[in-house]
KEFI-164025 format. One line per 2 residues: number of its first residue (from 1); their letters; for each residue x, y, z of C-alpha. Coordinates in pm, 1 decimal, padded with zeros to 6 digits. Example, Ala and Ser with C-alpha at 12.3 -4.5 7.8 and 13.67 -1.06 7.14 Angstrom:
1	AS	01230.0,-00450.0,00780.0 ~ 01367.0,-00106.0,00714.0
end
This chain:
1	MI	-07682.3,06043.5,-00641.3 ~ -07478.4,06295.2,-00849.4
3	PA	-07140.1,06226.0,-00674.4 ~ -07173.7,05858.2,-00769.5
5	LQ	-07214.2,05946.1,-01138.7 ~ -06879.5,06114.9,-01202.8
7	EP	-06741.3,05844.8,-01434.6 ~ -06709.0,05950.7,-01801.7
9	VF	-06963.2,05690.3,-01916.0 ~ -07244.7,05879.4,-01740.4
11	EH	-07134.1,06208.9,-01894.3 ~ -07154.7,06050.9,-02241.2
13	LA	-07498.6,05904.9,-02168.7 ~ -07627.9,06240.8,-02045.8
15	RA	-07485.8,06422.7,-02348.4 ~ -07647.5,06171.3,-02587.9
17	AA	-07981.1,06216.6,-02408.3 ~ -07956.2,06595.5,-02444.5
19	DT	-07835.4,06589.4,-02806.9 ~ -08116.5,06355.4,-02919.0
21	NT	-08379.3,06503.6,-02688.1 ~ -08440.7,06150.4,-02553.4
23	PA	-08553.2,06110.5,-02189.1 ~ -08332.0,05837.3,-02039.5
25	WL	-08278.5,05672.9,-01701.7 ~ -08048.2,05418.3,-01540.7
27	IG	-08266.9,05142.5,-01402.3 ~ -08252.9,04805.6,-01230.1
29	GF	-07953.9,04620.0,-01091.8 ~ -07697.8,04898.3,-01126.3
31	VR	-07910.7,05134.9,-00918.2 ~ -07979.8,04865.7,-00659.9
33	DL	-07611.2,04777.0,-00629.2 ~ -07513.5,05144.4,-00610.6
35	LL	-07737.8,05186.1,-00305.6 ~ -07594.4,04866.8,-00155.0
37	GK	-07241.1,04999.3,-00198.0 ~ -07147.8,04739.3,-00459.2
39	KC	-06950.2,04809.1,-00774.6 ~ -07131.9,04726.6,-01095.9
41	KD	-07041.4,04788.4,-01460.2 ~ -07360.9,04645.9,-01610.3
43	LD	-07584.7,04942.1,-01692.4 ~ -07949.1,04910.0,-01796.5
45	IV	-08079.6,05224.4,-01965.7 ~ -08448.4,05277.5,-02037.6
47	VL	-08560.8,05556.0,-02270.5 ~ -08884.4,05710.6,-02385.4
49	GD	-08861.5,05621.8,-02751.9 ~ -08637.7,05397.8,-02958.7
51	GP	-08382.4,05212.1,-02743.2 ~ -08160.0,05091.2,-03032.3
53	AF	-08155.1,05440.2,-03189.9 ~ -08040.6,05588.0,-02859.2
55	AE	-07774.2,05315.7,-02833.1 ~ -07642.4,05426.5,-03174.4
57	AV	-07623.0,05786.3,-03050.3 ~ -07438.6,05682.0,-02734.3
59	AE	-07193.8,05468.3,-02932.5 ~ -07107.9,05773.4,-03143.1
61	QL	-07036.5,05970.0,-02824.5 ~ -06804.2,05708.6,-02673.9
63	PG	-06438.5,05756.9,-02769.3 ~ -06205.8,05473.8,-02859.0
65	EK	-06289.2,05109.4,-02914.6 ~ -06642.0,04983.7,-02847.9
67	HK	-06859.3,04693.7,-02954.6 ~ -07222.0,04741.4,-03053.0
69	AI	-07502.3,04488.7,-03103.8 ~ -07854.6,04579.1,-03214.3
71	FK	-08145.1,04335.8,-03160.5 ~ -08419.7,04491.8,-03369.7
73	NY	-08667.5,04207.2,-03316.3 ~ -08657.7,04270.7,-02941.2
75	GT	-08619.1,04648.6,-02956.3 ~ -08299.4,04629.4,-02751.8
77	AQ	-07931.8,04704.9,-02803.4 ~ -07598.9,04652.4,-02627.9
79	VK	-07280.4,04856.9,-02624.1 ~ -06957.1,04741.6,-02457.5
81	WQ	-06699.6,05007.6,-02369.6 ~ -06404.4,05015.4,-02127.7
83	GY	-06537.2,04726.2,-01918.0 ~ -06892.2,04860.1,-01912.1
85	EL	-07181.9,04666.6,-02060.2 ~ -07466.4,04901.7,-02152.9
87	EF	-07810.1,04758.0,-02232.9 ~ -08071.3,04984.0,-02395.2
89	VG	-08447.2,04940.2,-02422.6 ~ -08747.3,05161.5,-02481.8
91	AR	-08989.1,05204.1,-02189.8 ~ -09274.1,04958.7,-02235.7
93	KE	-09584.7,04796.4,-02103.6 ~ -09628.0,04419.0,-02111.1
95	SY	-09922.5,04180.6,-02124.4 ~ -09903.1,03802.9,-02098.2
97	QN	-10093.5,03498.9,-02221.8 ~ -10155.1,03221.1,-01971.1
99	HS	-09948.7,02958.1,-02155.0 ~ -09632.5,03163.9,-02212.0
101	RN	-09385.2,03386.8,-02030.5 ~ -09317.9,03581.9,-02352.6
103	PS	-09513.5,03907.0,-02326.5 ~ -09688.4,04124.4,-02581.3
105	VS	-09507.7,04456.4,-02567.1 ~ -09624.6,04813.3,-02634.8
107	PG	-09459.3,05152.1,-02572.9 ~ -09512.0,05292.3,-02223.9
109	SL	-09403.9,05552.1,-01972.3 ~ -09120.4,05529.4,-01720.8
111	LD	-09377.4,05432.4,-01455.5 ~ -09515.3,05156.4,-01681.8
113	DQ	-09164.2,05022.4,-01724.6 ~ -09093.2,05032.4,-01352.3
115	QR	-09419.3,04857.0,-01275.3 ~ -09335.3,04567.5,-01508.9
117	RD	-09010.3,04502.3,-01317.6 ~ -08989.9,04193.9,-01098.0
119	FT	-08916.6,04355.7,-00759.7 ~ -08926.4,04700.0,-00602.5
121	IN	-08549.8,04692.0,-00542.0 ~ -08502.5,04644.1,-00918.0
123	AL	-08754.5,04915.0,-01016.0 ~ -08543.1,05207.6,-00896.0
125	SI	-08421.6,05452.3,-01160.2 ~ -08182.1,05748.3,-01180.6
127	SL	-08233.2,06029.2,-01429.4 ~ -07977.0,06093.7,-01703.4
129	NS	-08162.9,06406.9,-01813.7 ~ -08020.9,06759.0,-01777.5
131	KD	-08321.4,06897.1,-01585.4 ~ -08293.1,06643.5,-01301.2
133	FG	-07965.8,06454.0,-01361.7 ~ -07893.4,06208.4,-01077.9
135	EM	-08241.1,06228.5,-00928.2 ~ -08385.3,05900.4,-00798.0
137	HD	-08730.0,05780.0,-00907.6 ~ -08873.0,05535.0,-00653.5
139	PF	-09249.7,05493.0,-00705.8 ~ -09274.3,05160.0,-00517.4
141	NG	-09063.9,05230.1,-00205.8 ~ -08771.2,05022.5,-00325.6
143	IQ	-08526.6,05224.3,-00113.8 ~ -08724.7,05136.4,00198.0
145	DL	-08727.1,04769.0,00094.5 ~ -08349.5,04781.6,00052.3
147	QD	-08318.6,04923.8,00402.1 ~ -08559.9,04661.2,00537.4
149	QL	-08381.6,04390.1,00334.1 ~ -08702.7,04276.2,00167.7
151	VR	-08777.2,04124.1,-00172.2 ~ -09123.7,04245.0,-00276.0
153	TP	-09308.2,04272.5,-00608.0 ~ -09413.7,04621.7,-00724.2
155	AD	-09747.5,04484.7,-00853.0 ~ -09983.1,04214.4,-00724.9
157	PD	-09758.4,03908.5,-00667.8 ~ -10012.1,03664.7,-00815.9
159	KT	-10010.9,03860.2,-01142.6 ~ -09633.3,03913.3,-01132.9
161	FS	-09559.0,03542.9,-01086.5 ~ -09835.6,03409.5,-01308.3
163	DD	-09720.4,03638.5,-01590.6 ~ -09354.7,03533.7,-01561.5
165	PL	-09302.4,03239.3,-01324.5 ~ -08923.5,03266.1,-01351.6
167	RM	-08956.6,03566.2,-01119.9 ~ -09034.1,03323.9,-00835.4
169	LR	-08688.3,03170.2,-00870.7 ~ -08538.2,03516.7,-00900.5
171	AV	-08706.1,03612.7,-00571.8 ~ -08540.3,03315.6,-00403.8
173	RF	-08208.7,03396.2,-00570.5 ~ -08207.8,03761.1,-00458.0
175	AT	-08311.6,03664.2,-00104.7 ~ -08024.2,03412.6,-00096.4
177	TL	-07746.7,03617.0,-00255.4 ~ -07836.2,03945.5,-00080.5
179	GF	-07926.1,03787.1,00253.7 ~ -08276.6,03940.7,00233.4
181	SI	-08618.6,03805.0,00333.8 ~ -08911.1,03762.3,00095.7
183	EE	-09199.2,03989.9,00197.0 ~ -09492.1,03785.2,00332.1
185	ET	-09749.0,03846.0,00056.8 ~ -09480.5,03796.9,-00208.7
187	YL	-09379.5,03469.0,-00039.6 ~ -09741.0,03349.3,-00030.3
189	GI	-09774.6,03445.9,-00395.9 ~ -09485.7,03211.3,-00477.4
191	CR	-09652.8,02930.2,-00281.0 ~ -09981.3,02985.2,-00467.2
193	NA	-09817.3,02994.8,-00810.7 ~ -09539.2,02735.0,-00772.5
195	ER	-09690.2,02501.4,-01034.0 ~ -09665.7,02778.5,-01295.2
197	IS	-09289.7,02720.1,-01305.9 ~ -09371.6,02431.6,-01543.3
199	IV	-09395.6,02675.5,-01837.8 ~ -09036.2,02791.8,-01782.9
201	SR	-08757.5,02615.0,-01971.8 ~ -08526.3,02393.1,-01768.3
203	ER	-08229.1,02592.1,-01897.0 ~ -08365.9,02910.0,-01735.5
205	IS	-08446.3,02722.6,-01414.6 ~ -08096.0,02575.1,-01395.1
207	DE	-07939.1,02914.1,-01460.4 ~ -08114.0,03052.4,-01151.3
209	LN	-08041.4,02734.9,-00955.3 ~ -07670.2,02765.3,-01030.9
211	KI	-07671.9,03127.5,-00912.9 ~ -07837.1,03016.5,-00587.5
213	MM	-07578.3,02740.2,-00560.8 ~ -07296.8,02995.0,-00587.7
215	AQ	-07425.2,03204.0,-00296.3 ~ -07225.3,03223.1,00024.2
217	KP	-07493.3,03018.4,00200.9 ~ -07700.2,02835.5,-00063.8
219	SK	-07895.1,02634.9,00195.8 ~ -08116.0,02941.5,00244.2
221	GF	-08220.1,02928.8,-00120.3 ~ -08283.8,02554.0,-00126.2
223	NL	-08486.6,02579.8,00193.2 ~ -08701.7,02851.8,00034.0
225	LF	-08741.7,02647.2,-00283.1 ~ -08850.9,02350.4,-00072.9
227	KT	-09094.2,02536.2,00152.4 ~ -09263.0,02728.3,-00130.5
229	GL	-09320.1,02408.3,-00329.5 ~ -09096.6,02517.2,-00618.5
231	LK	-08830.1,02250.6,-00570.0 ~ -09065.1,01956.0,-00619.6
233	QF	-09169.7,02099.1,-00955.6 ~ -08826.0,02050.4,-01112.7
235	FP	-08605.9,01856.4,-00866.3 ~ -08825.4,01592.4,-00694.8
237	EM	-08524.6,01368.7,-00624.4 ~ -08394.4,01624.4,-00375.9
239	VA	-08736.1,01669.3,-00211.6 ~ -08744.4,01291.1,-00156.4
241	LY	-08449.6,01330.9,00083.8 ~ -08673.4,01517.3,00328.9
243	GV	-08813.0,01355.1,00642.2 ~ -08725.2,01121.0,00926.4
245	ET	-08864.5,00770.1,00969.2 ~ -08863.5,00588.7,01303.7
247	IQ	-08900.5,00213.7,01361.0 ~ -08855.4,00042.4,01697.8
249	GK	-08729.6,00368.4,01840.4 ~ -08453.4,00399.5,01579.2
251	SH	-08451.6,00699.3,01345.2 ~ -08232.6,00803.2,01055.3
253	KD	-08127.4,01164.2,01004.3 ~ -08314.8,01399.8,00774.0
255	NF	-08106.4,01366.3,00460.8 ~ -08246.2,01685.3,00304.0
257	YH	-08117.7,01907.2,00582.4 ~ -07799.5,01700.8,00609.7
259	TL	-07737.5,01770.7,00239.3 ~ -07788.0,02144.1,00293.1
261	QV	-07540.6,02140.9,00579.7 ~ -07283.0,01955.1,00366.7
263	LD	-07334.4,02213.4,00090.3 ~ -07288.1,02507.4,00327.3
265	NL	-06981.3,02342.6,00482.3 ~ -06825.2,02296.5,00139.5
267	CQ	-06897.0,02655.0,00036.2 ~ -06657.6,02777.8,00305.1
269	WT	-06368.1,02629.0,00107.5 ~ -06454.9,02629.8,-00261.1
271	DN	-06643.7,02820.7,-00528.4 ~ -06630.1,02524.4,-00769.0
273	LW	-06991.0,02498.5,-00892.4 ~ -06962.3,02133.3,-00990.4
275	LR	-06809.5,02033.2,-00657.6 ~ -07109.5,02205.0,-00497.6
277	WA	-07335.6,01997.8,-00723.3 ~ -07156.0,01685.3,-00597.7
279	AV	-07246.3,01794.1,-00243.9 ~ -07612.9,01833.2,-00341.7
281	LH	-07617.4,01488.1,-00504.3 ~ -07387.2,01289.4,-00276.6
283	DI	-07676.2,01122.8,-00087.2 ~ -07940.1,01152.6,-00360.6
285	AK	-07998.2,00775.0,-00372.3 ~ -08057.0,00730.5,00000.8
287	PA	-08438.9,00721.2,-00034.5 ~ -08406.2,00447.9,-00299.5
289	TK	-08162.5,00237.2,-00092.9 ~ -08312.6,00285.9,00253.6
291	SF	-08389.0,-00029.0,00456.0 ~ -08433.9,-00119.7,00820.9
293	DP	-08267.0,-00404.7,01003.2 ~ -08371.0,-00472.5,01365.4
295	RD	-08006.8,-00529.1,01462.2 ~ -07828.5,-00262.9,01255.6
297	GW	-08103.8,-00002.9,01232.0 ~ -08128.0,00206.1,00916.0
299	TF	-07894.7,00128.4,00625.8 ~ -07841.5,00282.4,00282.8
301	HG	-07620.1,00016.7,00126.0 ~ -07489.4,00106.9,-00217.1
303	HE	-07635.3,00458.0,-00217.7 ~ -07308.3,00598.5,-00349.3
305	DK	-07310.3,00369.4,-00656.1 ~ -07679.9,00416.0,-00728.6
307	GA	-07644.4,00790.8,-00667.9 ~ -07365.1,00810.6,-00926.1
309	RM	-07592.5,00634.0,-01175.6 ~ -07870.4,00887.1,-01103.9
311	VK	-07652.5,01189.0,-01184.4 ~ -07692.5,01167.6,-01563.1
313	GI	-08073.2,01155.8,-01547.1 ~ -08085.0,01454.6,-01311.5
315	FR	-07840.9,01653.5,-01526.9 ~ -08039.8,01567.7,-01839.4
317	NL	-08369.0,01672.0,-01677.8 ~ -08222.9,02003.4,-01558.1
319	RL	-08042.4,02061.9,-01889.8 ~ -07707.4,02071.3,-01716.3
321	PL	-07401.2,01981.9,-01928.3 ~ -07363.5,01611.5,-02007.8
323	DH	-06987.7,01638.4,-02052.8 ~ -06678.8,01615.3,-01833.2
325	KM	-06853.4,01824.7,-01566.8 ~ -07120.9,01556.2,-01526.5
327	KY	-06853.6,01282.4,-01524.0 ~ -06672.3,01472.6,-01249.9
329	VE	-06989.6,01486.5,-01037.0 ~ -07058.4,01116.3,-01103.4
331	KL	-06708.4,01026.4,-00986.7 ~ -06727.3,01228.6,-00665.1
333	VA	-07072.5,01091.9,-00577.4 ~ -06947.7,00735.7,-00637.0
335	LH	-06635.2,00787.7,-00422.9 ~ -06766.3,01020.2,-00149.6
337	LR	-06769.7,00750.5,00121.0 ~ -06421.6,00615.9,00054.5
339	PI	-06211.5,00868.6,00251.7 ~ -06453.0,00849.1,00546.9
341	VL	-06437.9,00468.6,00543.7 ~ -06059.3,00484.0,00531.3
343	SK	-06058.3,00724.8,00823.8 ~ -06242.0,00466.6,01036.1
345	ET	-05992.8,00191.1,00955.3 ~ -05620.5,00130.5,00973.3
347	VT	-05492.7,00319.3,00671.2 ~ -05291.9,00086.0,00447.4
349	DS	-05078.4,00191.9,00153.4 ~ -05274.5,-00033.5,-00083.0
351	AV	-05611.2,00118.5,00016.2 ~ -05471.2,00467.1,-00029.7
353	RR	-05322.9,00372.1,-00367.7 ~ -05662.6,00251.5,-00489.3
355	LI	-05829.4,00573.6,-00378.2 ~ -05564.3,00788.7,-00549.4
357	VD	-05594.8,00592.5,-00873.8 ~ -05975.8,00596.6,-00872.9
359	AG	-06002.6,00968.7,-00788.6 ~ -05716.5,01079.2,-01014.5
361	ED	-05669.7,01454.9,-01035.2 ~ -05988.5,01509.4,-00832.2
363	IL	-05851.7,01356.6,-00511.6 ~ -05826.5,01690.7,-00328.4
365	DL	-06183.7,01783.1,-00423.1 ~ -06297.7,01443.6,-00295.1
367	LL	-06126.5,01510.2,00037.3 ~ -06303.3,01847.8,00062.5
369	LS	-06639.1,01678.8,-00001.1 ~ -06564.2,01413.3,00260.4
371	RA	-06466.9,01677.2,00513.6 ~ -06790.9,01868.5,00445.4
373	DI	-06986.3,01543.3,00488.8 ~ -06891.2,01517.7,00857.6
375	TS	-07201.7,01671.4,01015.4 ~ -07275.1,01473.8,01333.2
377	KN	-07413.7,01663.6,01634.0 ~ -07171.9,01461.3,01844.8
379	EE	-06873.0,01698.7,01868.2 ~ -06638.3,01425.9,01990.9
381	KV	-06728.5,01208.9,01690.5 ~ -06676.9,01499.6,01450.5
383	AR	-06337.3,01580.0,01603.1 ~ -06232.7,01214.9,01575.3
385	YL	-06341.1,01186.1,01211.2 ~ -06169.0,01512.2,01118.5
387	KN	-05846.9,01401.7,01284.2 ~ -05858.0,01066.1,01106.8
389	LE	-05933.9,01238.0,00775.9 ~ -05621.3,01449.2,00824.7
391	IV	-05425.1,01125.4,00866.4 ~ -05577.0,00994.8,00541.8
393	SA	-05488.4,01322.5,00365.2 ~ -05129.7,01304.0,00486.5
395	KI	-05108.3,00940.9,00376.7 ~ -05237.6,01032.6,00031.8
397	EE	-04967.7,01299.0,-00003.6 ~ -04703.5,01053.2,00113.1
399	VT	-04808.2,00770.8,-00119.3 ~ -04862.5,01006.4,-00414.4
401	EK	-04512.9,01144.9,-00373.8 ~ -04359.3,00802.8,-00326.4
403	DR	-04543.7,00609.6,-00598.7 ~ -04619.8,00884.6,-00852.4
405	LR	-04976.5,00762.7,-00871.5 ~ -05199.5,01060.2,-00947.0
407	NW	-05365.3,01009.3,-01289.0 ~ -05184.5,00678.6,-01292.7
409	QP	-05207.9,00407.2,-01555.8 ~ -05022.7,00072.0,-01526.2
411	PV	-04684.3,00091.4,-01704.4 ~ -04762.7,-00226.4,-01901.3
413	TG	-05040.0,-00186.9,-02158.6 ~ -05257.8,-00422.7,-02360.8
415	TH	-05024.9,-00361.2,-02656.5 ~ -04729.8,-00499.2,-02459.5
417	IM	-04931.1,-00809.9,-02373.0 ~ -05034.0,-00868.0,-02736.3
419	EY	-04677.7,-00820.7,-02858.6 ~ -04540.5,-01081.5,-02618.1
421	FR	-04819.3,-01341.8,-02609.2 ~ -05016.8,-01518.8,-02880.2
423	IE	-05371.2,-01411.0,-02794.3 ~ -05657.0,-01646.4,-02876.2
425	DV	-05916.2,-01485.3,-02647.7 ~ -05912.4,-01107.3,-02593.4
427	KH	-06050.1,-01159.7,-02242.7 ~ -05701.3,-01280.2,-02146.2
429	IG	-05563.8,-00931.7,-02215.9 ~ -05810.3,-00768.3,-01977.7
431	NL	-05756.5,-01031.2,-01709.0 ~ -05378.9,-00997.7,-01720.5
433	KH	-05394.7,-00615.2,-01723.3 ~ -05616.2,-00633.0,-01413.6
435	EI	-05370.4,-00861.2,-01234.6 ~ -05078.9,-00627.1,-01313.8
437	RE	-05280.0,-00330.3,-01184.1 ~ -05375.0,-00512.1,-00862.5
439	AI	-05019.6,-00627.8,-00797.4 ~ -04886.7,-00272.4,-00826.8
441	LE	-05163.1,-00128.2,-00608.5 ~ -05104.0,-00397.8,-00346.7
443	GT	-04734.1,-00308.6,-00346.9 ~ -04613.4,-00656.7,-00445.8
445	VP	-04475.5,-00522.9,-00773.4 ~ -04294.0,-00185.2,-00799.8
447	NE	-04461.4,00084.5,-01009.0 ~ -04193.2,00054.2,-01279.6
449	FD	-04201.1,-00078.2,-01635.1 ~ -03930.1,-00344.7,-01606.7
451	AA	-04073.7,-00497.6,-01289.6 ~ -04429.1,-00486.0,-01426.1
453	YQ	-04316.8,-00635.8,-01759.6 ~ -04144.2,-00926.8,-01584.2
455	FM	-04457.4,-00983.4,-01376.2 ~ -04663.1,-00982.7,-01699.4
457	IQ	-04442.9,-01258.9,-01850.5 ~ -04441.1,-01471.1,-01535.7
459	RG	-04813.3,-01441.4,-01465.1 ~ -04907.3,-01487.8,-01833.3
461	LE	-04714.9,-01814.1,-01847.4 ~ -04876.7,-01929.3,-01522.3
463	LG	-05218.5,-01861.7,-01679.9 ~ -05124.1,-02085.2,-01975.9
465	MK	-05070.9,-01806.9,-02229.3 ~ -04823.7,-01894.7,-02506.8
467	PN	-04549.2,-01651.7,-02616.8 ~ -04519.7,-01536.7,-02975.4
469	AH	-04223.0,-01675.0,-03167.3 ~ -04011.4,-01367.9,-03091.1
471	G	-04123.8,-01384.8,-02726.0
end
């Protein structure tokens, strides 16, 4: 390990350990990533003794600018220096109460500290001490688990997951992001303890869920969450997508696995977390809108509108942001069928204009979602839809360029209407604004102020509206 520890930061850590006579080790994610050949500047340091006091000693060693934060209540400290983030803690033992994931903590040995870690691959440590600098400490065969690509708990999985149920989600996250498998007894431990996730805050759950979502292939994580029983504990709406129903020999597709395929498809082209959330939620209302017609088979009429209305409740339950990010997801869920529908029909300028106006600046993201949503096993059908979607995309570019429509608002406003006409009922303003908008989108009136203003006067008079004196 010594050749990998040539950076100055490790020299300063070792010198502080020697000067203060404090046994210290690198532990956790940095060591794991080092063995995986990944660069990492987040260093966790565990010491025998006072973690914050050692952090103070290290900070004194580090030249130049640094930022230090001491958290005395938790017995931890943080130092930031030259892009490194160093976290310090004293080696400890933990014990848990059944109702909480906050442990009682007492001082412990290095082995105690390694045993309290979530997984063997995160329990590896490297000495910073002069007598054995760079030596690896691997009491739970974490190196072998890295080679075997296994996520496994160092202690009994039932105790590990009952003590801190968030570790179950972390197991799924590491398996997903590293491309590992969960060791069999560890997996069964998750299945047995899935209900314990209820004591974990939704914020912590969503943080792990978002990390799973940002993996290269997040379907692996969602499939594990589903099969272990974790997903139904905090996201039952997604579990409801699972399954196929057959009536009179007609079946609908499994919308759970369809959703996972759409998500994986999308992840090839974007790392936008909220666009990925739109993929997860695009068909979320299909169970609620499902019906069977002997002639047409299975239908899910209005699932896009109902799905958009479900987004806020799901975001609130998962403690996801209820701001513009949620509005963005709502919009994409509501519109996700529109490009596909257009691709099946003759593409008219007016239909494209409406789509551009409704999607606004998110039109390209909507097209990505629609492309990802083409998942038929019929290759000819997929090829046809993709080709037609390309035609729709080209038409959108053409109409956008020609009509300057992206983020468009009609050139004539309610203020213009009120200035020209004597308004007795405010509903007339809304009705006339709607007619101006429709006329421009239909192409009967140019997207220009003068033409729209003349249309406003003409149509207002036809509707019986009376001009002001100056009008």
